[in-house]
C-alpha positions as CSV (number, residue, x, y, z in Angstrom):
1,X,59.8,90.0,84.2
2,X,58.2,88.2,86.6
3,X,56.5,84.7,85.0
4,X,54.1,82.6,87.1
5,X,55.1,78.8,87.2
6,X,52.2,76.8,87.8
7,X,52.5,74.4,90.3
8,X,52.0,70.7,89.3
9,X,50.3,68.4,91.6
10,X,49.9,64.8,90.4
11,X,46.5,63.5,90.2
12,X,45.5,59.9,91.0
13,X,43.1,58.3,88.6
14,X,39.4,58.1,89.8
15,X,38.6,54.4,90.8
16,X,35.8,52.9,89.1
17,X,32.6,51.7,91.3
18,X,32.5,48.4,92.1
19,X,29.8,46.8,90.7
20,X,28.2,43.3,91.9
21,X,27.6,41.8,88.2
22,X,30.8,42.8,87.3
23,X,29.2,45.2,84.3
24,X,32.6,47.0,84.3
25,X,35.2,43.9,83.2
26,X,37.2,44.3,80.2
27,X,36.1,42.5,77.1
28,X,37.7,39.1,76.3
29,X,38.5,37.6,73.2
30,X,36.0,34.7,72.7
31,X,37.7,31.7,73.3
32,X,39.7,28.8,70.3
33,X,36.8,26.3,70.2
34,X,37.9,23.4,68.5
35,X,36.9,23.6,65.1
36,X,37.5,27.3,64.4
37,X,40.4,27.9,61.8
38,X,43.8,27.5,63.2
39,X,42.8,24.3,65.6
40,X,43.2,20.6,65.4
41,X,39.7,20.4,65.4
42,X,39.8,22.5,62.3
43,X,42.2,20.6,60.5
44,X,40.4,17.5,61.2
45,X,36.9,19.3,59.5
46,X,38.9,20.6,56.5
47,X,40.7,17.3,55.9
48,X,37.6,15.5,56.2
49,X,35.6,17.9,53.7
50,X,38.4,17.2,51.1
51,X,38.4,13.7,51.4
52,X,35.0,13.5,50.7
53,X,34.8,15.9,48.0
54,X,38.0,14.5,46.3
55,X,36.2,11.0,46.5
56,X,33.3,12.2,45.1
57,X,35.0,13.9,42.5
58,X,37.0,11.3,41.6
59,X,33.9,8.8,41.5
60,X,31.8,10.8,39.6
61,X,34.8,11.7,37.2
62,X,35.2,7.8,36.9
63,X,32.1,7.0,34.8
64,X,32.1,7.8,31.0
65,X,28.6,9.2,31.2
66,X,28.1,11.8,33.7
67,X,29.1,14.7,31.2
68,X,25.5,14.0,29.7
69,X,23.8,14.9,32.7
70,X,24.1,18.9,34.0
71,X,23.5,18.1,37.4
72,X,26.6,15.4,37.4
73,X,28.6,17.9,35.8
74,X,27.6,20.7,38.4
75,X,28.4,18.3,41.1
76,X,32.0,17.9,39.6
77,X,32.8,21.5,39.3
78,X,31.3,22.1,42.9
79,X,33.4,19.3,44.2
80,X,36.5,20.3,42.5
81,X,36.2,23.9,44.2
82,X,35.5,22.4,47.7
83,X,38.3,20.1,47.5
84,X,40.9,22.8,46.4
85,X,39.2,25.4,48.9
86,X,39.1,22.8,51.8
87,X,42.8,21.7,50.8
88,X,44.4,25.3,50.8
89,X,42.6,26.1,54.3
90,X,43.7,22.6,55.7
91,X,47.1,23.7,54.3
92,X,46.7,26.8,56.4
93,X,45.7,25.4,59.3
94,X,48.5,23.2,59.5
95,X,50.8,26.2,59.5
96,X,48.9,27.9,62.1
97,X,49.2,25.1,64.0
98,X,53.2,24.8,63.6
99,X,53.8,28.4,64.0
100,X,51.6,28.5,67.0
101,X,48.7,31.3,65.3
102,X,45.6,31.8,65.4
103,X,43.3,33.1,62.9
104,X,41.5,36.3,65.0
105,X,41.9,38.7,62.2
106,X,38.6,40.2,61.2
107,X,39.2,40.1,57.6
108,X,40.7,36.7,57.4
109,X,37.8,35.1,59.6
110,X,35.5,37.2,57.1
111,X,37.1,35.8,54.0
112,X,36.7,32.1,55.6
113,X,33.1,32.9,56.3
114,X,32.6,34.0,52.9
115,X,34.2,31.0,51.3
116,X,32.9,28.5,53.6
117,X,29.3,29.8,53.0
118,X,29.5,29.9,49.0
119,X,31.2,26.4,48.7
120,X,28.6,24.8,51.0
121,X,26.2,26.3,49.4
122,X,27.2,25.1,46.5
123,X,28.3,22.0,47.6
124,X,24.8,21.2,48.7
125,X,22.7,22.3,46.0
126,X,24.9,20.1,43.7
127,X,24.6,16.9,45.9
128,X,20.3,17.8,45.9
129,X,20.2,18.1,42.2
130,X,22.6,14.7,41.8
131,X,20.2,13.2,44.2
132,X,17.4,13.9,42.3
133,X,18.8,12.7,38.7
134,X,20.2,9.9,40.9
135,X,16.6,8.7,42.1
136,X,15.1,9.7,38.5
137,X,17.5,7.0,36.9
138,X,16.9,4.5,39.6
139,X,13.5,4.5,40.6
140,X,11.4,6.2,38.1
141,X,13.1,5.2,35.0
142,X,14.2,1.7,36.4
143,X,17.2,1.7,33.7
144,X,20.1,1.2,36.6
145,X,21.4,-2.0,34.2
146,X,22.2,0.5,31.7
147,X,23.9,3.4,33.8
148,X,26.2,3.9,36.6
149,X,23.6,4.0,39.3
150,X,25.9,2.8,41.9
151,X,28.6,5.3,41.2
152,X,26.3,7.9,41.2
153,X,24.7,7.3,44.3
154,X,28.2,7.2,45.9
155,X,29.5,10.5,44.6
156,X,26.3,11.8,45.8
157,X,26.4,10.6,49.2
158,X,30.0,11.8,49.3
159,X,29.0,15.5,48.1
160,X,26.4,15.2,51.1
161,X,29.0,14.0,53.4
162,X,31.5,16.9,52.1
163,X,28.6,19.6,52.7
164,X,27.8,18.0,56.3
165,X,31.7,18.8,57.3
166,X,31.6,22.0,55.8
167,X,28.3,23.3,57.3
168,X,30.2,23.7,61.0
169,X,33.2,25.3,59.7
170,X,30.7,27.8,58.1
171,X,28.8,28.3,61.1
172,X,32.0,28.4,63.7
173,X,33.8,31.0,61.1
174,X,30.1,33.2,60.9
175,X,29.7,32.8,65.0
176,X,33.1,33.7,65.1
177,X,32.5,37.0,63.0
178,X,29.4,38.1,64.8
179,X,30.6,37.8,68.1
180,X,33.3,40.6,67.8
Protein backbone atom coordinates (compact mmCIF):
# COMPACT_ATOMS: atom_id res chain seq x y z
CA UNK A 1 0.00 0.00 0.00
CA UNK A 2 1.47 3.22 -1.11
CA UNK A 3 0.22 6.24 0.91
CA UNK A 4 1.15 9.69 -0.14
CA UNK A 5 2.57 11.92 2.55
CA UNK A 6 1.92 15.54 1.82
CA UNK A 7 4.79 17.88 2.38
CA UNK A 8 4.13 20.59 4.93
CA UNK A 9 5.70 23.89 4.12
CA UNK A 10 5.46 26.72 6.65
CA UNK A 11 3.60 29.71 5.37
CA UNK A 12 4.40 33.13 6.72
CA UNK A 13 1.41 35.18 7.78
CA UNK A 14 0.55 38.00 5.44
CA UNK A 15 1.89 41.35 6.47
CA UNK A 16 -0.86 43.98 6.68
CA UNK A 17 -0.30 46.95 4.44
CA UNK A 18 1.02 50.03 6.11
CA UNK A 19 -1.39 52.93 6.16
CA UNK A 20 -0.59 56.52 6.88
CA UNK A 21 -3.40 57.15 9.37
CA UNK A 22 -2.95 54.06 11.49
CA UNK A 23 -6.41 52.81 10.59
CA UNK A 24 -5.42 49.22 11.30
CA UNK A 25 -4.14 49.97 14.78
CA UNK A 26 -5.71 47.83 17.48
CA UNK A 27 -8.35 49.45 19.63
CA UNK A 28 -7.15 50.41 23.07
CA UNK A 29 -9.19 50.59 26.21
CA UNK A 30 -10.33 53.98 27.34
CA UNK A 31 -8.07 55.65 29.85
CA UNK A 32 -9.19 55.83 33.40
CA UNK A 33 -10.42 59.35 33.88
CA UNK A 34 -10.56 60.75 37.39
CA UNK A 35 -14.16 60.50 38.52
CA UNK A 36 -14.79 57.07 37.07
CA UNK A 37 -15.39 54.15 39.45
CA UNK A 38 -12.24 52.79 41.03
CA UNK A 39 -10.30 56.07 40.89
CA UNK A 40 -9.49 58.59 43.59
CA UNK A 41 -11.65 61.17 41.82
CA UNK A 42 -14.55 58.72 41.82
CA UNK A 43 -14.09 58.14 45.53
CA UNK A 44 -14.11 61.90 46.19
CA UNK A 45 -17.31 62.28 44.15
CA UNK A 46 -18.97 59.40 46.02
CA UNK A 47 -17.98 60.71 49.43
CA UNK A 48 -19.23 64.21 48.59
CA UNK A 49 -22.52 62.78 47.29
CA UNK A 50 -22.89 60.85 50.52
CA UNK A 51 -22.01 63.85 52.70
CA UNK A 52 -24.43 66.25 51.00
CA UNK A 53 -27.27 63.69 50.95
CA UNK A 54 -26.68 62.78 54.60
CA UNK A 55 -26.71 66.45 55.64
CA UNK A 56 -29.93 67.04 53.67
CA UNK A 57 -31.49 63.98 55.28
CA UNK A 58 -30.43 64.86 58.81
CA UNK A 59 -31.45 68.53 58.56
CA UNK A 60 -34.85 67.69 57.10
CA UNK A 61 -35.46 64.87 59.56
CA UNK A 62 -34.55 67.14 62.49
CA UNK A 63 -37.59 69.32 61.85
CA UNK A 64 -40.83 68.22 63.45
CA UNK A 65 -43.18 69.21 60.64
CA UNK A 66 -41.53 67.75 57.54
CA UNK A 67 -44.02 64.82 57.33
CA UNK A 68 -46.87 67.25 56.74
CA UNK A 69 -45.58 68.14 53.25
CA UNK A 70 -45.28 65.44 50.59
CA UNK A 71 -42.33 67.11 48.84
CA UNK A 72 -40.32 67.10 52.05
CA UNK A 73 -41.09 63.43 52.65
CA UNK A 74 -39.96 62.79 49.09
CA UNK A 75 -36.73 64.67 49.79
CA UNK A 76 -36.08 62.51 52.84
CA UNK A 77 -36.70 59.33 50.83
CA UNK A 78 -34.53 60.46 47.89
CA UNK A 79 -31.72 61.62 50.18
CA UNK A 80 -31.84 58.30 52.02
CA UNK A 81 -31.55 56.39 48.76
CA UNK A 82 -28.77 58.67 47.47
CA UNK A 83 -26.77 58.36 50.66
CA UNK A 84 -27.06 54.56 50.73
CA UNK A 85 -26.13 54.25 47.05
CA UNK A 86 -23.19 56.64 47.35
CA UNK A 87 -21.89 55.03 50.52
CA UNK A 88 -22.01 51.53 49.03
CA UNK A 89 -20.19 52.65 45.87
CA UNK A 90 -17.66 54.58 47.96
CA UNK A 91 -16.89 51.33 49.79
CA UNK A 92 -16.45 49.60 46.42
CA UNK A 93 -14.14 52.40 45.26
CA UNK A 94 -12.05 52.04 48.42
CA UNK A 95 -11.82 48.30 47.80
CA UNK A 96 -10.83 48.84 44.16
CA UNK A 97 -8.14 51.34 45.16
CA UNK A 98 -6.73 49.08 47.86
CA UNK A 99 -6.66 45.99 45.66
CA UNK A 100 -5.61 47.82 42.51
CA UNK A 101 -8.54 46.77 40.34
CA UNK A 102 -10.52 48.84 37.92
CA UNK A 103 -14.20 48.62 37.15
CA UNK A 104 -14.21 48.15 33.38
CA UNK A 105 -16.58 45.19 33.27
CA UNK A 106 -19.60 45.90 31.07
CA UNK A 107 -22.18 44.69 33.58
CA UNK A 108 -20.61 46.57 36.47
CA UNK A 109 -20.39 49.83 34.54
CA UNK A 110 -23.95 49.33 33.27
CA UNK A 111 -25.29 48.84 36.80
CA UNK A 112 -23.34 51.88 38.04
CA UNK A 113 -24.71 54.00 35.19
CA UNK A 114 -28.31 52.90 35.75
CA UNK A 115 -28.05 53.35 39.52
CA UNK A 116 -26.46 56.77 39.19
CA UNK A 117 -29.08 57.81 36.66
CA UNK A 118 -31.97 56.73 38.86
CA UNK A 119 -30.64 58.20 42.10
CA UNK A 120 -29.54 61.48 40.54
CA UNK A 121 -32.92 61.92 38.83
CA UNK A 122 -34.78 61.22 42.07
CA UNK A 123 -32.55 63.60 44.00
CA UNK A 124 -33.01 66.39 41.46
CA UNK A 125 -36.78 65.93 41.41
CA UNK A 126 -36.97 65.95 45.20
CA UNK A 127 -34.76 69.04 45.44
CA UNK A 128 -36.87 70.89 42.87
CA UNK A 129 -40.12 69.96 44.61
CA UNK A 130 -38.74 71.01 47.99
CA UNK A 131 -37.45 74.27 46.55
CA UNK A 132 -40.91 75.04 45.22
CA UNK A 133 -42.53 74.41 48.58
CA UNK A 134 -39.83 76.39 50.37
CA UNK A 135 -40.40 79.38 48.08
CA UNK A 136 -44.15 79.04 48.61
CA UNK A 137 -43.81 79.03 52.39
CA UNK A 138 -41.20 81.77 52.59
CA UNK A 139 -42.05 84.24 49.86
CA UNK A 140 -45.67 83.70 48.89
CA UNK A 141 -47.27 82.85 52.24
CA UNK A 142 -44.79 84.81 54.35
CA UNK A 143 -45.05 82.33 57.19
CA UNK A 144 -41.39 81.62 57.87
CA UNK A 145 -41.81 82.59 61.50
CA UNK A 146 -44.18 79.64 62.03
CA UNK A 147 -42.17 77.13 59.96
CA UNK A 148 -38.55 75.98 59.76
CA UNK A 149 -37.63 77.90 56.60
CA UNK A 150 -33.89 77.96 57.29
CA UNK A 151 -33.81 74.19 57.79
CA UNK A 152 -35.92 73.59 54.70
CA UNK A 153 -33.68 75.83 52.60
CA UNK A 154 -30.54 74.18 53.95
CA UNK A 155 -31.83 70.68 53.23
CA UNK A 156 -32.92 71.71 49.75
CA UNK A 157 -29.53 73.29 49.02
CA UNK A 158 -27.73 70.16 50.22
CA UNK A 159 -29.96 68.02 47.99
CA UNK A 160 -29.05 70.20 44.99
CA UNK A 161 -25.36 69.86 45.87
CA UNK A 162 -25.77 66.10 46.16
CA UNK A 163 -27.32 66.03 42.70
CA UNK A 164 -24.59 68.31 41.37
CA UNK A 165 -21.93 65.84 42.51
CA UNK A 166 -23.93 62.80 41.34
CA UNK A 167 -24.26 64.12 37.80
CA UNK A 168 -20.54 63.74 36.86
CA UNK A 169 -20.57 60.17 38.16
CA UNK A 170 -23.54 59.34 35.96
CA UNK A 171 -22.10 61.07 32.90
CA UNK A 172 -18.70 59.38 33.23
CA UNK A 173 -20.25 55.95 33.71
CA UNK A 174 -22.59 56.50 30.78
CA UNK A 175 -19.72 57.73 28.61
CA UNK A 176 -17.63 54.71 29.57
CA UNK A 177 -20.55 52.46 28.69
CA UNK A 178 -21.22 54.20 25.38
CA UNK A 179 -17.57 54.20 24.29
CA UNK A 180 -17.27 50.42 24.28
